[in-house]
ZAMARGU-4260 file (C-alpha; in steps of 0.2 Angstrom, whole numbers, plus 5000, padded with zeros to 4 digits):
<rodrens>
0) 4977/4935/6008 | 4990/4923/6002 | 5008/4927/6001 | 5008/4931/5984 | 4994/4945/5981
5) 5001/4950/6000 | 5010/4969/5998 | 5021/4976/6011 | 5031/4990/6015 | 5048/4990/6022
10) 5062/5000/6026 | 5081/5000/6027 | 5092/5014/6034 | 5111/5015/6032 | 5119/5027/6043
15) 5135/5031/6035 | 5151/5041/6037 | 5146/5055/6027 | 5128/5053/6025 | 5110/5045/6030
20) 5103/5036/6018 | 5083/5029/6017 | 5077/5016/6007 | 5057/5011/6008 | 5049/4999/5995
25) 5033/4989/5993 | 5035/4970/5991 | 5024/4960/5983 | 5034/4942/5984 | 5054/4942/5981
30) 5052/4945/5964 | 5042/4959/5964 | 5049/4976/5974 | 5043/4992/5968 | 5055/5006/5975
35) 5043/5022/5984 | 5055/5032/5993 | 5074/5034/5991 | 5082/5048/6004 | 5100/5054/6006
40) 5105/5069/6021 | 5125/5071/6020 | 5132/5071/6039 | 5148/5074/6048 | 5150/5056/6058
45) 5166/5049/6048 | 5174/5067/6049 | 5171/5067/6069 | 5178/5049/6071 | 5193/5047/6060
50) 5199/5064/6066 | 5195/5064/6084 | 5189/5047/6088 | 5172/5052/6094 | 5156/5059/6086
55) 5154/5078/6094 | 5138/5080/6103 | 5130/5092/6090 | 5133/5079/6078 | 5125/5064/6086
60) 5109/5078/6089 | 5108/5084/6071 | 5108/5064/6067 | 5093/5061/6077 | 5083/5074/6069
65) 5087/5068/6051 | 5082/5050/6060 | 5065/5057/6065 | 5062/5064/6049 | 5064/5044/6042
70) 5055/5038/6055 | 5040/5048/6051 | 5038/5044/6032 | 5042/5025/6039 | 5025/5029/6049
75) 5016/5035/6034 | 5020/5021/6026 | 5012/5010/6041 | 5030/5002/6040 | 5033/4987/6052
80) 5047/4979/6044 | 5064/4989/6044 | 5084/4989/6048 | 5095/5003/6053 | 5113/4999/6052
85) 5129/5010/6054 | 5142/5008/6050 | 5163/5013/6053 | 5159/5031/6058 | 5150/5023/6073
90) 5158/5008/6074 | 5175/5013/6076 | 5169/5031/6088 | 5174/5028/6106 | 5156/5034/6111
95) 5147/5022/6101 | 5135/5015/6115 | 5130/5030/6120 | 5127/5038/6103 | 5116/5021/6099
100) 5106/5024/6117 | 5101/5041/6110 | 5096/5036/6093 | 5085/5025/6101 | 5079/5034/6116
105) 5075/5051/6104 | 5068/5041/6087 | 5064/5024/6094 | 5074/5016/6081 | 5085/5000/6084
110) 5103/5002/6077 | 5112/4988/6072 | 5132/4993/6074 | 5137/4980/6058 | 5155/4976/6055
115) 5164/4977/6037 | 5161/4958/6033 | 5141/4961/6036 | 5141/4978/6027 | 5149/4972/6012
120) 5140/4955/6012 | 5123/4965/6012 | 5128/4976/5998 | 5134/4962/5988 | 5116/4955/5991
125) 5109/4966/5979 | 5123/4964/5965 | 5112/4949/5958 | 5097/4960/5953 | 5109/4976/5946
130) 5122/4967/5935 | 5118/4959/5919 | 5127/4941/5916 | 5132/4939/5934 | 5132/4922/5936
135) 5145/4922/5920 | 5156/4935/5927 | 5156/4924/5942 | 5159/4909/5933 | 5173/4917/5923
140) 5184/4924/5938 | 5181/4943/5946 | 5187/4954/5958 | 5175/4965/5967 | 5180/4981/5976
145) 5171/4992/5989 | 5177/5007/5992 | 5168/5015/6008 | 5173/5030/6019 | 5182/5021/6030
150) 5188/5006/6023 | 5189/4994/6008 | 5183/4976/6005 | 5192/4966/5992 | 5182/4950/5985
155) 5188/4937/5972 | 5177/4923/5964 | 5186/4910/5957 | 5176/4895/5947 | 5160/4903/5951
160) 5162/4902/5970 | 5168/4917/5983 | 5187/4912/5986 | 5193/4924/5998 | 5188/4942/6007
165) 5201/4955/6014 | 5198/4971/6020 | 5208/4986/6025 | 5206/5001/6032 | 5210/5013/6021
170) 5192/5023/6014 | 5192/5036/6006 | 5186/5048/6018 | 5199/5041/6029 | 5213/5043/6018
175) 5209/5062/6016 | 5208/5065/6036 | 5222/5053/6042 | 5233/5062/6030 | 5227/5079/6030
180) 5239/5086/6041 | 5253/5085/6029 | 5243/5089/6013 | 5251/5108/6014 | 5268/5100/6016
185) 5270/5094/5998 | 5264/5102/5980 | 5261/5084/5974 | 5248/5080/5987 | 5239/5064/5975
190) 5257/5058/5972 | 5259/5057/5992 | 5241/5048/5990 | 5245/5036/5977 | 5262/5029/5987
195) 5250/5028/6004 | 5236/5018/5995 | 5253/5006/5987 | 5260/5002/6001 | 5244/4998/6011
200) 5239/4986/5996 | 5253/4978/5987 | 5256/4964/6001 | 5238/4959/5999 | 5233/4939/5994
205) 5225/4945/5980 | 5239/4954/5974 | 5248/4937/5972 | 5238/4934/5955 | 5238/4948/5944
210) 5230/4947/5927 | 5221/4931/5934 | 5203/4941/5935 | 5194/4944/5920 | 5181/4956/5925
215) 5182/4970/5939 | 5167/4976/5951 | 5167/4993/5958 | 5154/4996/5971 | 5154/5012/5984
220) 5147/5027/5988 | 5156/5038/5974 | 5155/5024/5959 | 5139/5035/5952 | 5149/5050/5952
225) 5164/5041/5944 | 5153/5032/5930 | 5145/5048/5925 | 5162/5059/5924 | 5168/5044/5914
230) 5154/5042/5903 | 5149/5060/5901 | 5130/5054/5904 | 5118/5052/5920 | 5109/5039/5911
235) 5106/5024/5924 | 5109/5011/5911 | 5124/5018/5903 | 5133/5020/5920 | 5134/5002/5924
240) 5149/4999/5915 | 5164/5009/5913 | 5178/5008/5897 | 5196/5007/5905 | 5202/5020/5894
245) 5187/5033/5899 | 5194/5029/5918 | 5210/5033/5913 | 5207/5048/5906 | 5196/5055/5921
250) 5210/5049/5932 | 5223/5057/5923 | 5211/5074/5924 | 5210/5072/5943 | 5229/5070/5946
255) 5235/5085/5936 | 5224/5098/5943 | 5222/5105/5960 | 5210/5099/5973 | 5195/5111/5971
260) 5195/5107/5951 | 5183/5093/5952 | 5171/5103/5963 | 5172/5118/5950 | 5174/5108/5933
265) 5161/5094/5937 | 5147/5104/5948 | 5151/5096/5964 | 5149/5096/5982 | 5167/5101/5990
270) 5163/5086/6002 | 5160/5075/5988 | 5174/5081/5977 | 5188/5079/5990 | 5186/5060/5992
275) 5183/5057/5974 | 5202/5056/5969 | 5205/5043/5983 | 5192/5031/5977 | 5198/5033/5961
280) 5215/5029/5964 | 5209/5013/5976 | 5200/5008/5961 | 5214/5009/5947 | 5226/5002/5960
285) 5217/4985/5960 | 5208/4987/5942 | 5226/4985/5937 | 5228/4969/5945 | 5216/4963/5934
290) 5214/4958/5914 | 5198/4966/5915 | 5193/4979/5898 | 5183/4989/5909 | 5172/4990/5925
295) 5156/4985/5929 | 5147/4996/5941 | 5129/4990/5947 | 5128/5005/5957 | 5121/4995/5971
300) 5123/5003/5989 | 5121/4996/6007 | 5103/5002/6008 | 5099/4990/5992 | 5108/4976/6002
305) 5098/4979/6018 | 5081/4978/6008 | 5088/4962/6001 | 5092/4953/6015 | 5074/4957/6023
310) 5068/4949/6007 | 5079/4933/6008 | 5074/4932/6028 | 5055/4933/6026 | 5054/4923/6008
315) 5069/4911/6011 | 5077/4914/5994 | 5089/4907/5983 | 5099/4918/5985 | 5100/4915/6002
320) 5105/4898/5997 | 5118/4903/5986 | 5126/4916/5999 | 5126/4903/6013 | 5136/4893/6000
325) 5147/4906/5995 | 5152/4908/6014 | 5155/4890/6014 | 5168/4892/5998 | 5176/4905/6008
330) 5180/4893/6021 | 5187/4880/6012 | 5199/4892/6002 | 5205/4897/6018 | 5207/4880/6025
335) 5216/4875/6008 | 5228/4890/6012 | 5233/4882/6028 | 5235/4866/6020 | 5222/4856/6030
340) 5217/4838/6029 | 5203/4840/6019 | 5199/4823/6019 | 5197/4824/6037 | 5190/4840/6037
345) 5175/4833/6027 | 5175/4820/6037 | 5172/4829/6054 | 5160/4841/6046 | 5150/4827/6038
350) 5149/4818/6055 | 5147/4834/6067 | 5130/4838/6056 | 5126/4821/6058 | 5126/4822/6077
355) 5119/4841/6077 | 5103/4833/6067 | 5099/4818/6077 | 5100/4829/6094 | 5091/4842/6087
360) 5076/4839/6103 | 5089/4838/6114 | 5101/4855/6111 | 5088/4865/6104 | 5098/4875/6094
365) 5094/4883/6076 | 5100/4884/6057 | 5112/4897/6060 | 5121/4887/6074 | 5121/4873/6065
370) 5129/4884/6049 | 5142/4889/6062 | 5146/4873/6068 | 5149/4866/6050 | 5161/4881/6047
375) 5170/4877/6062 | 5173/4857/6055 | 5180/4866/6042 | 5191/4875/6050 | 5196/4867/6067
380) 5213/4861/6062 | 5219/4876/6051 | 5233/4881/6067 | 5242/4864/6062 | 5250/4875/6050
385) 5257/4886/6064 | 5262/4872/6076 | 5254/4855/6076 | 5256/4852/6095 | 5244/4868/6100
390) 5236/4868/6084 | 5220/4872/6093 | 5226/4888/6100 | 5232/4894/6083 | 5215/4888/6074
395) 5209/4899/6085 | 5220/4916/6083 | 5218/4912/6063 | 5200/4912/6062 | 5199/4929/6073
400) 5211/4935/6060 | 5201/4930/6045 | 5188/4937/6035 | 5173/4927/6031 | 5161/4936/6022
405) 5141/4938/6029 | 5147/4934/6048 | 5147/4945/6063 | 5162/4947/6074 | 5153/4939/6087
410) 5147/4925/6075 | 5169/4922/6072 | 5172/4922/6089 | 5159/4908/6091 | 5167/4897/6076
415) 5185/4902/6084 | 5180/4896/6100 | 5172/4880/6093 | 5188/4875/6086 | 5198/4880/6101
420) 5190/4867/6111 | 5188/4853/6100 | 5204/4844/6104 | 5211/4842/6122 | 5205/4857/6134
425) 5188/4861/6136 | 5177/4879/6139 | 5181/4885/6156 | 5175/4902/6163 | 5192/4907/6169
430) 5199/4907/6149 | 5199/4926/6144 | 5191/4920/6126 | 5177/4910/6132 | 5173/4923/6146
435) 5171/4938/6134 | 5157/4928/6126 | 5138/4933/6131 | 5132/4921/6143 | 5120/4915/6128
440) 5134/4912/6118 | 5143/4903/6130 | 5131/4890/6131 | 5130/4889/6112 | 5147/4885/6110
445) 5148/4872/6123 | 5133/4864/6115 | 5145/4863/6099 | 5160/4859/6107 | 5153/4843/6114
450) 5146/4839/6098 | 5161/4843/6086 | 5173/4833/6101 | 5165/4816/6096 | 5164/4822/6077
455) 5183/4822/6080 | 5185/4806/6089 | 5176/4799/6076 | 5190/4800/6063 | 5205/4803/6076
460) 5216/4791/6065 | 5213/4803/6050 | 5209/4787/6040 | 5191/4787/6038 | 5186/4770/6045
465) 5171/4771/6051 | 5160/4770/6037 | 5142/4774/6043 | 5135/4780/6060 | 5119/4777/6067
470) 5114/4789/6082 | 5099/4781/6094 | 5095/4791/6110 | 5089/4782/6125 | 5085/4789/6142
475) 5100/4792/6148 | 5112/4787/6133 | 5115/4791/6117 | 5121/4775/6107 | 5132/4779/6092
480) 5132/4761/6083 | 5146/4762/6070 | 5149/4750/6055 | 5169/4747/6051 | 5180/4735/6043
485) 5195/4740/6052 | 5205/4741/6069 | 5195/4757/6078 | 5204/4757/6095 | 5211/4773/6094
490) 5194/4779/6090 | 5185/4770/6104 | 5196/4777/6117 | 5196/4795/6109 | 5177/4791/6110
495) 5176/4787/6127 | 5188/4802/6133 | 5178/4817/6124 | 5161/4808/6129 | 5165/4815/6145
500) 5161/4834/6143 | 5145/4829/6132 | 5140/4821/6147 | 5144/4836/6157 | 5135/4847/6144
505) 5118/4838/6142 | 5117/4827/6154 | 5118/4810/6144 | 5132/4799/6140 | 5136/4795/6123
510) 5142/4776/6119 | 5149/4769/6105 | 5143/4751/6099 | 5153/4743/6085 | 5141/4733/6074
515) 5153/4724/6065 | 5172/4722/6065 | 5177/4711/6047 | 5196/4709/6040 | 5204/4712/6055
</rodrens>
């Protein structure tokens, strides 16, 4: 049976802060997806973590029981392809490792505890299919705000590309739990919430260009309820856009009434009603930074994104390529922010990828490692913004402190370490930043460092003197036949110096051969 007619059921599971969710679909190919099941069970994981720092045994046990039900349903559909992810409630719990282990032992499910950037990246993947005119919206400029229970992710699109992402620990449930101890000490708790939110948002990078974004896209667990209240309907298609005046009307109603008003007036469960106003406050704060006349609500969730990601991996879709480009654009915007030498950055990027591709049989690394090398090449010099002399150290710290959507914390560590060692110092076992990598990733970093050091050496003068490079692999030597019309003594000397670490890692000596020197 060929790929076009083959049908396969697959599942996405989201272990969230206040609910466990599962989506089961039947996929014909990346174009045809049929929803078979959508499940949601409330759980108090976030309440435990955000108030006590860990999840109680009783809550873990309840979580496992619900997941056993999910697993049974998956078995009924004969599902082999699935992904289950846990977000901030488990990620930040002191006993996270025990929780993941108990889930695996009691249910047989393998759980990925994902970072904020991974979480938002997965959610964004499903926007394309659920947002009309998404390409036009991106090209006009858009701010996307995803309000989760534990955190908020803000992303900005400019000129059809992702410009930047920022994350703050200001989720709707976290806000309620953090400020619950002082709620009874004021007669105007909503105003207190507003002040607290503003104090955490006003100095973000995205607030510097107020009014420049023509579109506003809202994501998160509460956006469907918000849209239902604003539009006074449950019609799925009518819920995908909220007029500004309707949003403000509901917002004022919630601000002027006691906390139990939403639950009683709108027929909501108390737990959902309590986080409704904090969610709207966060949306309103960012909405006011745009010139948008309304809010796009694609009504996508993390479980939708998990399914989209599985399909991307399985079918190598155009969406996958587009998001890879988004990550690269985000890295370039970050490099521009720190005033990097763009010509040198492009040169190192090009040469690093050239070396990587020419030596595939030698290093044995894959496309994902190639992508991480490319990102490191873009960002390797950004530390010069802080200190030109020891810029590689500052590059490491800036990268780790930044958000590149779609990359795990582990991958950010790899990129930061490649940048850390591109210049003078080489990786050593007694370096804390290198030692805390897994054994496998220490090897990956060392190989990619050896490559980027040679790429950087080929433009040591930052003047792009070498026009072409041909790489020939002989038994104990790698010949770099370079074509130049200028004096490249500085590049030759640097190349010889950095070749030592390459030889140490790969057991082969790189040698530069200059093909011609005209006009010197």
